[in-house]
N, C-alpha and C positions, 0 to 999 in steps of 0.2 A: 504493500500500500504506500509506504513512504519510500521515496527514492533518495537514498543517501549518496552523494557524489563521491565520497571517499570511504575507505574501509574503517571499521572500528579502531584498528591499530593506528592508522594514520590520524584519525580524530584524536586519539589519546595523546599521541606524541606532539601534535601541532597545535591543538586548540583546547583540549580539556584543561580547565582551570587557568588557561593562559590568555585566550583571546576570543572575541565573538566570531561566529561563523554563519554566513548567510547561505541558505540553500534555496535558490529560485525554483519554483514549480516542484517542490519536494512532494507535494500531494496533488498529483495531476488530476485526479477525479475523485469525487465523493458524492454521497447522496444527502448530505446535510443541507438544510434549508431553513428559512425563517418559519415555515409551517411546522417543521419538526421541532424547532425551538418552542413554538407556541404549544405544541402538544406536551412537551416536557413541563412547561410552566403550568399547564392545566392540571397535571398530575401531581406536581410537587406541593407538599404542604410546607409553606415557608417557615423555617425556624431561624433563630438568631445566628446560627453558625453556618447553615447551608445556603441561605439566600440573603444577600446583603446588597444594599445600595450605598454608594459613596458619593457625596457632594459636599465639598468643604468639610470632609470628615465623614464618619459613619453616620448614616441617616437612621434614626430609631425606627424600628418596624411599625410602631404605632402610627407612623405618618404615611404608610402605604399598604398596610395589611389590617385585617379585621378578624374578630372572632365570630363564628357563626355556628348554629346548631343544625346538624344534618342527620336525619334519621335518629334523633335522640342523643347524639353525642357531639361534644364540642369539637370544632375544627377551625383551623386558621387558614384563611384564604387571602389572596392578593385583592386589595381594593383597586380595581383596574383604573378608575378615574384618577385617583391620586398617584397610583403607580406610574401611569403614562405621563402625568404632569411632571413627575420627578425626572423621568428620562428626557422629556422635551426641554427641561431646564438645565440639562447638561450632566445629570447624574450617570454614573456607571453601575450597571448591574453585574454582580459577581456571584456565580454559582459554583460553590466549592465542592470538591470531590465529584466532578461532573461525570467521571467514568461510572458512577453509581446510577446514572440516569440515561446515558447514551452509549450504545454499542460502538459507535464510531470512536468516541473518546476512549473507550476501553481498549479498542484495537490499537489506537495511536499510542496510548500509554505503554502497552505491551511492546510495541515495536521500538519505541524510544528506550525502554528499559533494557531490551535485549542488545540494542546498539551500544548503549553506554555501560552495560553490565552493572546497572544500579536500579534500585527500586524507584518507581515513578508513580505520581498521582497528578491529577489535572484540575485546574480551575478554568472556568470560562468567563470572559469579560465582554460585556455587551454595552455599546454606547451609540448614541445618535447625534453626537455633536459635543460642543463644549471645548474647553482649552486643555483638557488633560486633568484627570481627577487626582492623581497621586503625586504630581510634581516630580522633581528629580529625586530619585531614591535608588538604593541598591536592594537586592534580595539576598537572603542568607542561604539560598540553595540555587543550584544551576537551573536555568529555564530554557526549554525549547518552545518558543512561541510559534504556533501554527495558525496562520490566518485562514479562517473558514469562510467568512462572508464579509464583503465590503473591503475597505482599505484602512490602513493605520500607519502613521509615521512614527518611527523609532529613532531617537537620537541617543547615542551611547558615548560615555565619557570614561576615561581610564580610571581605575580604582585608586582611591587615596588610602584605603585600608584593605589590602588584598585578602581574599579568602576569609571573610568573617564567619564566626560561629553563629549558631542559631539565636543567641541572645545579643549579638553585636549588630544591632539594627542601625540603619542610616539616620533614624530620628535622633539617636543619641551620639551621632558622629561628631567628633571635635572639629573636623574640617569639612568644607563644602566641596562640591564637585568642581573640577576644573572647567574653565570656560571654553577650552579647546575641544571641539567635537571630534571623537575618534571614528564614528560611523554615523551617517545620516541616511536612512533608507525608508522607503515606503513599501510596506508589505502588501502584496496583492493576494487574492485568494489562491491558496495552495503553497504560498511561500512559507519558509520556516527559518527562524533566527535563533541561534544558540547564544545565550548570554551567561557567561560565568558569574558565579556569586561574587558580589563585591563591586561589579561594574555599575557605575551610575547610569541610569537611563531615564529618559523622558518620553512618554508615550502619548501621542496626540491624535485624537480622532478627527475625521473630516465631518462636514455637515451632512452626513448620511449614515445609514446603519452600518455598524461594524461589529463583528464577532470573532474573537480569536481564542484559541485554546492555549493555555499556559501549562505545559507539562513540566512539572518540577521533579528533579532527580535528587536523591539524597544519598550521600556517601558517608561512610564511617571515616573519621579523621584519625591522624596519628595521635592526637590528644585522647580520642576514645580508646585507642589501643593501649596507650600507656595507663589510663585509668583502669582498664580491665586487667592489665598485668598487675597493677598495684593491688587491686581487689583480690586477685588470685594468690598473690605472694605475701603481701605484707601482714595479713592477719595471722599468718603462721609463724611470724618472726617475733621473738620476745622483745627485742629493742623497739619494734614498732608499736608494741602494746603498752610501753611505759608511758607515764604521764609526761606531758610537755611543760617546760623544757627538760630535756634529759640531764641527769647529773653529769658533772665534769668527767667522772670516771667511766661513764657510759658512752662517751663520744667515740671511742675507738670501735665499740661494738656497732654503733650507728654507722660509722664510715664503712665497716665491713659489710653491713647489711645493704647499704646503698650500692656497693660494688657488686654484690650478688644480684641485686635488682637489675643492674645494667646488663649482666650476662643473661638473665632470664628474658629481658625485653628483646635482646638481639637474637635469641634462639629461634631458629626457623620453625621448630615444632610448635612454639607458642603462636607464631604468626598463623600457622595453618589452623590451630585450634580456634583462634579468634575469628578467622574467616569462616570456619565451619559453623560457629555459633551464629554469626550474622546470617548465613545462608539458611540455616534451619529455622530462623525466625520468619523468613519470607514464606508467604503462602501463595499458591498459584491457582488460577482457575481457568478452565477452558471455556467452550461455548456450548450453549444449550442447543440440542438438535433432537427433539423427541422422535420425529419420524425416522431419522437415521438409526438411532439406537434401538428403536422398536422394530426395525427391519422393514418399515413401510417405504423408505426412500433409499435407493442404492447409493453407494459411494461412487460418484462419477469420476471420470478421468480428469475433469476440469476443476474438481474440488481442490481448494487451496489449503495446504497443511502448514501450520506454524508451531514451532516449539514454544511453550508458554513460559519457560523459565528465563530469568535475566542473567543467570550465572551457569557455569559448567557443572552439571550434576555429578554426584559421586556414584560411581558404578563399582560394585564389589562382586566379582564373579558374574553371576546372572541376576544380581539384585541391584535395584536402583534405590538410593536413599534420597527421599524427597518428601516435602510436606510432613515431616516428622514420622514418615512411614517407610517401611522396607517393601518395595514392590518387586515381586519376582518377574523376570523377563524371559520370554522364549527367545530362541536364536533370531527369529525374524524381528522381534522387538529390539534386540540389541543392535542389529544393523540399522534399523530405522532411527534409533536414538543417536547412533554414530553419525548418520547423515544430517539429521535435522538440528542437532544441538549446536551446530556452528552458527545458527541464527538465521540462515537463509530460508526463505519460504519456498515451497515447491508445490506444484500440482501433484495429484496422485499419479498421473501418467508419468511425470518426470521422476517421481520417487521409484516407481516400478522399473524404470529404465536404469536407475542407479543401482537398484538391488535386483539384478537380472538373474541371480542364482536361485531365487525363490519364486514359486508360482504366484500369480497376481492375487488369487483369492487368499493365499496365506498372508501376503503383505497387507491386504485389505483388512483381514481379521485382526492382525496385530495393530494396525492403525486405529481401528475402532476401540480396541481394548485400551490402548494408551490414552485415547481421548476420554474414555470412561473414567480413567484415573486422573484426568485433567492435566495430562502432560503435553497433549497436542490439542490445539484449537483447529477445528475443521470449519472452513467457510465454503458452504455449498454453492454460493454465488460467485465463487472465484476470487 
């Protein structure tokens, strides 16, 4: 679905955490529309975290939503007259965790996650004019901004505080953005812009409808690793359990403990354990296809198959460790995993050509079984 012009390895070495990256026409075709957005808004019950309006700050929901009784139970609904007036006045609508409401957003999150080898989630930003709701600011996570509808101007400025942590927001920044623009671009429908965390940016809508998906990726940091090492190691060390400040005659034991901590932190086995714990916390989900799994619809050659995981899975013998489970794999499934886990999407026909030592029906049965365990997403529409 997304056309990345460079490989994940090239992206990591040249752009990740270093510089913005513009991908023109990254999403050449999609079926998202204003009507689909309307349908989502009709189904969402707005809450304070999921549906937000911003105009000179966060707009209280009492100014655009109302409580109503429907079939004897209280519900919250948008007050359309006041909601539309806010948008006409320059407010920006933010729909958080949009992948919970849109299959397109879910697929785009999954593709970005596999490309960046990081977990991803998405918010949608909708505006119909104004001068830019959020002003110049930076984000504390990397962003892949995908323009879905309309146009939007992005101005980027080099970071004054590179790679901020989650609590180090631009609102509390001691310095302001540079006046020198590092990138000035208008995103058209289908364009994608990668913005590393810490890069100042100003996003300005035009006097027309605009909707973009902001896919945020979240990486564990070296700080996270060191804190994890300390939590694993220090509680077992007597010098670390003593009251602070340590007595003068305890300083030598403290120095020795810190030396041991350094060796533990640099041990490759600890690195692998930390990475494995992160991976085991990630959960994956495939796509619903009742007719396919009930045997009512065949797996066609044009069906598109996509690995659902954003990292390389652990395979032990004929067992796959994923989603906190051990999943036994038959020989056909092992070959399918080997082909698809590189991240490249394939049609079922192309997969059968790659695995030409097995009958087509055997490959098909293994694909459906892997999809049942949510390791493969099957898109029957290609």
